N, C-alpha and C positions, 0 to 999 in steps of 0.2 A: 519528601524524596520527589525526585525529579528523574523521566524517563532516562535523561545524559547519565545519571548518577547509576541506576539499572545496569543499560547497556556497557557502559565502561568496567563494570566487576569483571572479576575473571571468574566468577562465578553467585550464578543471579538464581531468583526463583522465575522459572517461564511458566507461564500456564498455556493450555491446550482445550478447548472447547469443542465442539461439534455437538447442533442442535438440527431437527429437522421436522417440519412443520406436515403433517398428514391433508389431506382433501377431503370432507365431506360425502359419503356413498350418495346421498341425493342430492344436494348442491352443488356440489362439484368444488363448493369456496374450502380455502383454509383451515384450519383450527386457529383458533386465536394467539393460543402459547407456543411457545417452542419446547421442545420433545427433546433433553440431553440425551446424545449416545456415547458421550464420551469418555466409557470404563470398556464401552464395545472397541474400540477401535487400533486394529494390530499396526497398520501400517499409515501415516498422516498423508503421505505424499507432499507435491507444491501447488504455491500459489503462483499462479505466471499471469502476466500482465504487457504490450510493450504498443509502442507509436512510433510509428516511423522508422523500427529498425530493420525488418528484412527487406522492406524498400520500402524510398521515401512516399509519405501521403498512404503509409496503409498501417492498419489495427490488426491488431492479433489478441484474442482471449483465450487463454485454454483453460481447458477443463481440469477436472481431479479425478487419481481413480484411488479411490480412501478402502484399505480393506478391514471390515470386521470379522468379529468372532460372530459365528451361527451357530455353537454347542446345542441352543434352544431353538431354532429354529424362526429366533425372533426377526429375520428377513428374510423369510419365505416370501411367496407370491400371497397376494390379498384373500385369494380362495381357499389358507391354509389357517386352520384356527388357532395354531400357537404365531400366527402371524404379526410384529406389530401393526399391521394393515387393516389383520382382520376385523371388518365389519367398517372398514374404511375405503374409499375408492384406489384407482390403483398407483401402487409403488411410483409406477412414472412422473414424471412433474413435481414430486415433492417438494418441495421446498428445501434448500441445506445449507447450515450457515456454521461457520468455523469465527470464534476467537480469541484470540492470540495476544499474551502481553506478558506483562512483570507482575509480579505480587511480594510484599513485604509486608510482613507481622510486626504490630509495635503495640508495646504492654502500656493500658495507660490505669493506675488505681485499679490494679490487679484484671482489667479488662482486657482480652487481645482484640485487637481491630486489625481487618487487612484494608488495605489499599493495593488498586490494580492502577497498573498505566500501561498504554495509554489510556485516558477516557474514555475514547470510543474505543475499541476494546475488536470492532468487526472488522476480519481481516479480508473476507470472503462470503458471497453470496452466491448459490448458484440452484440449478435442478437438476431431479435424479433425472437421468435419460437414458437409453442405451440395453442392452443385454446387461443381466444380473444373475451369474452364474454360480453356483454353490460348486464347492470342491470337497474329496473327500478328506481335506484338514476341516473340516469344518468352519468354512471360511467363503465369504464373497468380498467381491470384490464390488462396492458402488460410483457408478459412473456418474459424472457431473460435469454439467456443462454451465456453461456461464452465462448468466441471462440475459446475453444476445439472442440465444438461441428461439428467444420466445419470439422474438421479432423475425427471423429465420424462418421457422416453421409456421409463417402467417404467409398467406399470397395478398400481396397487394391488393388484388383486386376486387380483395372483398372486405376493405374500406368502405365507409359510406359516407364521409366526410367531404369529398370532391365536390367543387363550385362549378361555374358554368365559366367563372372568369380566372379559376386557376387559385393559386395558394401561394401565401408564404413558408419558407420553411420553417418558420415558428410556427404559423395555424401546421402545419403538418406534425408538427412535433406534440402539439395540443391536443391534436386531433387524435394519434397514438395514446395519451395519456386517457383521454376522454371516451375512446372507443368502448361501445359496450355491443351484446350478441343480438339490440333490437329489441330484448326483453327488458332493459336495463342492467344486466347486469356486465360491470364492466370486465375489459378481456385480459388487458394486459396491465393493470394497475394492482390487481393482486398480487403480482410478482412483485411489485416493489413499494410492498407494507402495505397495501390497499388503501395509501393515501395520495394527496396530490404533493407533499411533500418532499419525494424521494426525487422528484422530477426538478431537474435544473437547465432551464431552456433557454437560450438566449435569444435577445431579439434580434427581429428579421422586418426589412422591409424590402426586399426585390421579389414579386412573384415571378411564379414558375405556371405561366397559361397551359403547359402540359400536363397539369397536374387537376383536369379536370372531370373526368369522366374512370370507371371502371377499365372501361375497353379501350382506355386511350394507348398508345405505342409503347410509351415511357411506364405502363404500368402494368399491364396486361401478364406479360410472363414474368413480372419480377417478385420477390417476396419483398417481407417490407423492410427488412434489414440494408437489402440492396438500394434502394428510395432511400435509406435513410445516408447511408455513404455517398453516393450521388447528388443530394442535396447537400451534405457537409463541402463536399468537394467544391461544390460548386461556388459555398460560402464561405471558404476555407474556414472552416470549424470542423471541430472533433467531436463524434459521438464518443462515450466510453461508459464504463458503469464503473465508479468508485466501490471502494472495499467496503465499504458501508449498506452497498446497495442500491445507492443515488444514481439514475438514469441522468446525464452530464451532455448539453448540446452547447458547446461553449468554442471560445478563440482558441488557438494554438499557442499562446502568449502562457507563460508560467503563472502558476496560481498564485505565486503571492511575488512579489517586489524581493524580499529580503528573505537570506538561506535560512531553510528549514532543519540545516542539521550541518556539522562540520565532521568531517571524515579524516582519521591521521595514522600514517602508517610508518614504514622504514622511515627513521631517520626525522622523525617529527612527533611530537608529544603535546596533548594538553589536556590542564588540570582539568577542565569544563567534560569535556569527552572523551579524554583516554586514547589507545590506539586501537581502532577497531577494522581497519583494514588489513585482512590475511592476504593478498595477493591481487597483483594487478596482471589479468589475463590479454590487456588489449590498451593502449596509450596511442595517441597522434590522429593527424589528419586522415578523416577516413576519404582516401580518394575517391573510391567505388560514389559515394554520395556525392560527387560531384557534379553538375551539367554548364555547360559554357551556353545551354538553347532551353529555352521551352517551348513547345510548339501546343498548343491548343486546339483542337477542331469542335467548333460548338455545333455544327450544321450537317446534318445528314448528307449534302450532297457535297458529292467530292470533288469541288471547286477550289480556286484559289484563295477568295472572300471567306473560305469557310473556316479557312484558320486564323490564328492570330500568333505571333513569334514573338518572344523576345530572348536576345542572344548577345552574347559580350562580344565586342570588338577583336577580331583576330588580327593579329598579327603576326609577324616571325621579328620578337622581341624576347629578350632574356625574363623580364618579368610580366610577361603576355601570359594568363594563366590556359585559356583556349588553346597557345601553341608548345607549353608546358606540360598539360595535363591531357591532353588528347579534345579534341571539338567533338562533346558528347550531347546527344537530344534528348531529355526528356518528355515524353509525351502523354496527353488529357485527353483521352475522347469523352464529352460530356456536354449530351444534347436538351440539358438541364438548361442553359445558354440561352439565351433569348437572342444576343446580338452580339457585333463585333468588339461595342464599349465592354461589356461584361467578361466577354473572352481575353480581353486585353488586358484588364484589371486582374484576373485569374495567372496569367500569364506573367504580370509584373511583380505580383506577391510571389508566387513561385518559384519564380528565378533569383529574388534578391534573397530567398530560403537556401537555394540549391548551387547559386553559383559560391557562395560565399564559406571558403573554406573555416574551419571549426574544428576544434582540438575533439577528440572522443573518446573515453572512457570506457572498460568492461573491468568490475573487479570485485571480488568476493568478500563480504566484512560476516562481523558477529553478528547476532538477531537481533535487528533493528525494524521493529514491525509496524510503525506509524507512517512510513512516507505513501505517498502518492504519487503516482501517473503525473508528473508538467511539476511537482516540485524543484527548486531551487535547493541545492548543497554546495558544500565548499569541499574542495580536495585540500592536503596535504600532505606531501612525501617525497622522500628524498633517497632513492638509489645508491648516491654517491658518498654522503656523508663529508666528510671535510674534503676541498678537493686534494687528492695524492701528486702532492708538488713537493718539489723538492726542498722549498724552501718557502714558508705563510708570510715573508716582509712583504711580496708585493701582492699578496690576497685581502689583504688589510686596509681598515680605514683605521688611523691612530688618533683618531679625532678625541670630544669625549665619552665616546663608546668604541668598545673593539664590536669591527661589525665586519663579516665574513661577505667578501663578494663571491658568489656564486655561480657568477653570468658565464664563467664558460666549463661548468664541471656537465660530466656526462651523465649518463643514464635517464631518471626519469624524477621531474621535479617541478613542486607542486607546490605554492606556497598561499593558499584559501583562492586558490582558482574557482571560479562559479560552473556550474554546468546546472542543465536543467534535465530531471530523471525521465530518459522515454522507454526503462523497461525494469520490470520488478520481477523476479521470483525469488519467494521466501519459502525454502527448504524445511518444513515443519518436523521432520525426522532428524536431520542434522541438527536443524534451530541454528540456522543461518541464512544468509541472503548475498544474491546476487545482484548488480544494480547493472545498466548500460545506459549512459548519460555524456549528452553533448554540449559545448561550450555555450555560456550565454552571449 
């Protein structure tokens, strides 16, 4: 059995499982084993994450709101003896996990065996946070935030690994991984399986001398995630949480050079992947993400030398993008950059990304649970079918094979066109997915 086989089937057996980890009332640490609560869930909600879709170089990690049955008071506050948390610490910041995928039952020698795909079935890890109010329907909504919230809730001035000479971005991320409360207990690591394995940190060499003390201007009024985002901007890297709960600090390049899945829709079909595209809500060049000029302010002094600019040549010409599309400026203000050279480097990299118009697509598919942000995919779609011509004699090549020429067709046409995934929405109730992706 392959996951492609399960995805293309008109009817597959899908599993959805939800788990919690409570915290010990005395130590505050998470229990060792996950506690399954799948049978209590009445509404599963959506899993959503995105990169560079609402605005270039901005990340978004949405939480979930899962509705559970509370007939027996299981999800009451911890001070209620009926509560699942009775004898444990607060419901707040309990770990929450979703697993989902496909199951196939096979019988061999009279013994049934269950195969599950994908092999890594974790789709989301987060923490319970916020109001959890019961209703007269004996239901309760569990508000679940992404793991990035544990960084957003912690002041950067409380970190203790700053040095008098500053830190590299790599050293800062590793410092987060290893930060303790002063008594040897890790602060962030317990949310990431309490191990270093779930931290994937890219190497970096640039030193940031503003990361020196807890009272530094760029530290004192920031939370940890704000510092992470500024360092990522300065390094042109991305901080994000994978579906299995791994913290990533890596480049913006695709995860792999090879496509991880091929999608087929109207006018296309493949025996391996089937036809999975339900609809395409947007396809084309995303003009709103085009910028002809990038301006990087690296110094707090408001002088000419505080800015580094990279821009396209402007000409009144039919093939000049600034003339045809408008002269737009993308502004970055990042005082972690230490000199003109570093600012110019970022300006050049961002300009290359934003001044190059690429195709964008937004589409809904059947259930495809195993893809990650930054995965490469291929799209196949032909909304017009065979060209609507009075005669097909001029539309073919009558050589060794009959080959249709679609060069003048209308509608949407994609033939193994490659995209990089920027946004994933998994609807666990409807069992379908929505993707946003940008051409490679």
